[in-house]
C-alpha positions, -999 to 999 in steps of 0.1 A, spaced: -463 -709 389 -447 -675 396 -415 -692 405 -409 -702 369 -405 -665 358 -380 -639 366 -405 -610 368 -433 -609 393 -469 -608 383 -483 -573 378 -520 -565 385 -542 -556 356 -544 -518 363 -506 -515 362 -505 -535 330 -531 -512 314 -512 -481 326 -479 -493 312 -494 -502 279 -513 -469 276 -479 -451 280 -469 -468 247 -502 -458 229 -519 -492 234 -554 -488 249 -565 -521 263 -595 -530 284 -600 -551 315 -620 -576 294 -592 -581 269 -568 -589 298 -593 -612 315 -602 -631 283 -572 -625 259 -576 -635 223 -549 -645 198 -550 -613 178 -548 -592 210 -517 -609 225 -499 -609 191 -504 -571 187 -493 -564 223 -463 -587 221 -452 -571 188 -455 -537 204 -432 -548 233 -408 -563 208 -407 -531 188 -401 -510 220 -368 -528 226 -355 -542 193 -372 -517 168 -385 -547 149 -419 -536 136 -445 -557 117 -433 -540 85 -398 -554 91 -412 -589 97 -433 -585 65 -402 -576 44 -384 -607 58 -414 -629 49 -414 -615 14 -376 -622 10 -381 -657 22 -410 -662 -3 -390 -649 -32 -362 -674 -24 -386 -704 -28 -386 -723 -60 -423 -733 -56 -448 -723 -83 -472 -710 -57 -453 -694 -28 -484 -677 -13 -493 -711 3 -464 -706 27 -471 -670 35 -489 -674 68 -466 -702 80 -434 -683 72 -447 -651 87 -458 -669 119 -425 -687 122 -405 -655 118 -426 -637 144 -424 -667 168 -386 -668 164 -382 -631 174 -408 -633 202 -391 -664 216 -357 -646 216 -373 -616 233 -391 -638 259 -358 -657 266 -341 -623 273 -371 -615 296 -364 -648 314 -394 -667 301 -377 -699 289 -408 -719 280 -424 -694 256 -441 -713 227 -466 -710 199 -494 -719 223 -490 -685 240 -500 -669 207 -526 -693 194 -544 -702 227 -535 -677 254 -544 -683 290 -554 -652 312 -530 -660 340 -501 -669 318 -507 -639 296 -505 -616 326 -473 -632 337 -458 -628 301 -470 -592 299 -455 -585 334 -421 -599 323 -422 -580 289 -432 -547 305 -405 -549 332 -379 -558 306 -389 -529 284 -387 -505 313 -353 -518 323 -341 -515 287 -354 -479 286 -333 -472 317 -302 -488 301 -306 -471 267 -271 -457 266 -254 -490 275 -276 -510 250 -270 -485 222 -232 -488 227 -234 -526 227 -254 -524 194 -229 -501 178 -200 -523 187 -219 -554 174 -227 -536 141 -190 -526 138 -179 -562 145 -204 -575 119 -191 -549 93 -155 -559 100 -165 -596 97 -181 -590 63 -150 -571 51 -127 -599 62 -150 -625 45 -148 -604 13 -110 -601 15 -107 -638 22 -128 -646 -9 -106 -624 -30 -74 -640 -17 -89 -675 -23 -99 -665 -58 -63 -652 -65 -49 -683 -50 -71 -706 -72 -60 -686 -103 -24 -690 -93 -28 -727 -86 -45 -732 -120 -17 -713 -137 9 -733 -119 -8 -766 -128 -9 -754 -164 28 -744 -164 40 -774 -145 42 -798 -175 61 -772 -194 84 -766 -165 91 -804 -162 97 -806 -200 121 -776 -198 139 -792 -168 143 -824 -188 156 -806 -218 179 -785 -196 193 -817 -180 198 -833 -214 214 -802 -229 236 -799 -198 247 -835 -203 254 -829 -240 273 -797 -232 294 -814 -206 302 -842 -231 309 -817 -259 331 -797 -235 352 -828 -227 355 -836 -264 364 -800 -271 390 -801 -243 406 -833 -258 405 -819 -293 421 -786 -281 449 -805 -265 454 -827 -296 454 -795 -318 480 -779 -296 502 -810 -298 497 -811 -336 506 -775 -339 537 -781 -319 546 -811 -341 539 -790 -372 561 -762 -360 588 -788 -352 584 -803 -387 585 -769 -404 616 -761 -385 631 -794 -395 621 -788 -431 637 -754 -431 669 -770 -416 668 -797 -443 664 -770 -470 692 -749 -456 714 -780 -454 704 -790 -490 713 -755 -502 746 -756 -483 754 -790 -498 746 -777 -532 769 -748 -527 796 -772 -514 790 -795 -543 794 -767 -567 826 -755 -551 839 -791 -549 831 -797 -586 851 -767 -595 881 -779 -575 881 -817 -581 895 -835 -610 870 -848 -635 871 -885 -627 843 -906 -642 843 -931 -614 843 -905 -587 816 -886 -605 796 -917 -609 799 -925 -573 791 -889 -563 761 -890 -586 749 -922 -571 754 -909 -536 736 -877 -544 708 -896 -562 702 -918 -532 704 -887 -510 679 -869 -533 656 -900 -532 657 -900 -494 651 -862 -494 620 -867 -517 607 -894 -495 611 -871 -465 594 -843 -483 565 -866 -494 562 -878 -458 561 -842 -446 536 -833 -472 514 -862 -461 517 -851 -425 508 -816 -435 477 -828 -454 467 -848 -423 472 -818 -401 451 -797 -425 423 -822 -424 424 -823 -386 424 -785 -385 392 -785 -407 376 -810 -384 385 -789 -354 369 -758 -371 337 -778 -375 338 -789 -339 344 -754 -328 313 -743 -348 293 -771 -331 306 -760 -297 296 -724 -304 260 -735 -314 259 -756 -281 270 -725 -261 243 -704 -278 217 -731 -269 230 -732 -234 227 -694 -231 191 -697 -244 184 -724 -218 199 -702 -191 176 -674 -200 146 -697 -199 158 -710 -165 161 -674 -153 125 -667 -164 114 -699 -146 132 -688 -115 115 -654 -117 81 -670 -120 89 -693 -90 100 -662 -71 67 -644 -79 49 -676 -68 68 -676 -35 60 -639 -29 23 -646 -36 25 -675 -11 40 -652 15 12 -627 8 -13 -654 13 3 -664 46 2 -628 57 -35 -626 48 -41 -658 68 -23 -643 98 -44 -611 94 -76 -633 92 -65 -651 124 -60 -618 142 -94 -605 131 -110 -638 142 -93 -634 176 -105 -598 177 -140 -609 169 -138 -636 196 -126 -609 221 -155 -586 211 -180 -615 215 -165 -623 249 -168 -587 259 -204 -587 247 -210 -619 268 -195 -602 298 -216 -571 293 -247 -593 290 -238 -612 322 -233 -579 340 -267 -567 327 -283 -600 339 -267 -596 374 -280 -560 375 -314 -572 365 -313 -599 391 -303 -575 419 -329 -549 408 -356 -576 407 -346 -589 442 -349 -554 456 -382 -550 437 -396 -582 451 -384 -573 486 -401 -539 483 -433 -556 470 -433 -581 498 -429 -553 523 -458 -535 507 -479 -567 507 -471 -573 544 -481 -537 553 -513 -542 532 -521 -574 552 -515 -556 585 -537 -528 574 -565 -552 563 -562 -570 596 -565 -537 615 -595 -528 593 -611 -561 602 -605 -554 639 -620 -519 635 -651 -534 619 -654 -559 648 -652 -529 672 -679 -511 652 -701 -541 656 -695 -543 693 -704 -506 695 -737 -512 678 -745 -542 700 -734 -524 732 -750 -491 725 -760 -488 762 -724 -487 771 -716 -461 744 -697 -437 766 -671 -461 779 -668 -480 746 -665 -447 726 -637 -436 749 -619 -470 745 -626 -469 707 -611 -435 704 -580 -445 723 -578 -476 702 -582 -457 669 -555 -432 680 -532 -460 688 -540 -477 655 -534 -445 636 -501 -441 654 -490 -476 644 -502 -470 609 -482 -438 607 -451 -456 620 -456 -484 594 -460 -458 566 -429 -440 578 -410 -473 578 -423 -481 543 -412 -448 528 -379 -451 546 -374 -486 531 -385 -474 496 -360 -445 499 -332 -469 509 -341 -492 480 -339 -464 455 -305 -453 469 -293 -489 467 -304 -492 431 -288 -459 421 -255 -470 439 -256 -504 421 -263 -487 387 -233 -463 393 -210 -492 401 -222 -511 370 -218 -479 348 -255 -479 339 -278 -449 335 -309 -458 356 -336 -431 358 -362 -434 384 -398 -433 372 
């Protein structure tokens, strides 16, 4: 049965001495016939020595669990919850002490032999933890620091997720408006392009009409100057020519036809001028429409700029989120490294415990072997005493032989004791050397 446990079985006096050092006065009867209340109290005391988890702490945990229940009468679960919480912590403690099969039976129906084995394991583990107090406190501080950093990262992650959800909701809310503005922008862009093409065509037509108007005005001025010149020539000619009725009639008819043609040309020019004026008015209206389109285009461009600014802010927030994700990944890697370091430290601690226990078992085996030799010698001495009583008549010779034999036995016993103390000193030196190599502060009791 002892092969199942990591620690050797301690005798009852050593268990009582170790428990009395922690203020627990137990009797031999309690260890020979352990009860459920007794083992629970002793196990909780061992648990408190290493983990500082007292019964008050377990009671507070039970009360928190009861307050979280929705049942109308949570007191029904008080005993079950408190027992499960205590069993959970004691099982973890027993696993650390290399008792892998610790169960509720060890609390409710303890057996004397198994109880002594469990107490031996707990006591040895507590003593080893007391020797490694500095190392364990450093590991606990690092673990608390890692837990605090983890809580901080979880809080930052929740804040970032909340901000991201708000941004996603705002984006989903603004997305229909953005689509509508994009469609309106595309329609207005198409209208503006068409209006620009019409404006370009009308501008070219206006330029050609202006050129034609200038040409007609120049031609009209030429005709007017020619008419004035002809009038002057006619006046001068009349003053020189002979007054002939036929010639005058012909001249009048010629001049009348010329005047009619000139009137037709003037009417034609006036009609063209009216057409040009109408076209100029239409161009003015078109120019006003083009100006209003340009103003709408400018308004659309401003809205597009605002939309681009919003998209830029959204991109910056996405970059910030990616940065936070990278930071979270780094913190997770850091946490994994710390857990790995903690695992390595626990593995080193287990190896040190294993080596220390091997040396302890070897020393105990040596002491047991010396004890057996001493008992064997004691039996031989008793047999010699019986022979002395039976052979009293041969007392002189037998006493001489017995003295020599006792002297020889004492010499051998002294040699054995010397070898035992030498072996114990080498064991302590080896444990101290091993502790120095593992950077652990091991104090010899």
